[in-house]
Every structure is written in structure tokens, then in C-alpha cells.
N, C-alpha and C positions, 0 to 999 in steps of 0.2 A: 503494501500500500504505499503509495508515495503521498507525502505531505509535503507541500510549499511554504515551509517557514518563512522565505523571504517574502513571498508574495502575500503570505498572511499579516505579514508587517508592514505592507505596501513600501518596500524596498526591491531594489535590485538584487541586494545581497543582503545578509545579515553580518553586523560589524565583526570585526575579530574579535574573539575574547567574550562573544558574548554568551550567556547561560542559557540554553533551550529548557524550559521547564515542561514537566508532564501537564498542567493546566493549558498551555499554550499549543500543545499538540492536541489537546480534548477539543479546544476552540477551534483549531485548523481543519480538523477531521469532522467538526459538525458543521462548520462554514463550507466544507466542499462536498457534504453530502456522504463520505465515506464510513466506515466502522471498521473495527479490527477484532481479527476472530482469531482463538488459539492456532497456533502454528503459522501464523503470516510474518512475512517479512517485513518491515518496515522502513522506509526510504525517507529520508529527509534531506529536503535541496534548501541548503543555505545561500548558495551562490558564491561559495567563499573561493572556488577554484579562480575566478575572476581576479582575485587578488594576484594571483601570478600571472595568468594569461595576459589582462588587459592591464594592470599596473605594473609587473615585472618585479614587484615585490616578493623576492625569495623567502627573506627571513620570517616575514609575517606570515605569509602563505605557511610555511615549515612549523611554525613555533605559537601562533596564536590565532588558531582555527575557532570557530563557534562550536559548542557541542552541548552534550546533554548534562545536566547537573547530577549530581548524587542521588538529588531525590527520584531520580528517572530509573534507577534500578528494583526498587520495589513494584514501581507503576509496570515496568517491563514485565516482570515475575508474574504480577496479577492479571495481565493481558495474555499471559503465555507465547509471548512472541517466538518464535523461532530465531531471528536474528535482528539487528537493527545496525542499519549504514548511512552515511551521509557523505555529502561531495565534501 
């Protein structure tokens, strides 16, 4: 299930170092009319790749990517997701 976090925030890309929280994922899922089922794979689009491809900022791309906060671990388990990944 693809969740476009950047678009949900009204941005081209989520700022480097930003934390994505479970409530935001729930809100984005509801806004796009999607649901998660046990065994699903969650794909988070942040737009972070553009930091390297457009800005050419290798250091920020490698070390300051946006991502899930620690509170997402229990949320992932509650949803019984098979995997989570992001750009």
C-alpha cells in the first residue's frame, strides 16, 4: 500500500530529518481511501530522493532522511505488516 506522505503534507518532499508518526499515516490512508490489511507491505513516499537527484546534496541524502519515529514500531505490529519501506 503506497502512502504519499509528501503529498499528504502538501509538499514535493518531506524535509530532511522529519519524523513520520503513525497518526499521520492513518490520516493519509483515510484521505486517500486506503486501508491496511495483515500481511500488507507499506510503501512510504517522502520525495527524499530529490535531495540527491535535484539538489545534488549527497550528505543530506545519506544522513538526514525523513523516517518513522520509534512509536511506529508498535503501530506496525498492531497492523501486522509484512514490511515497511520508503524512498
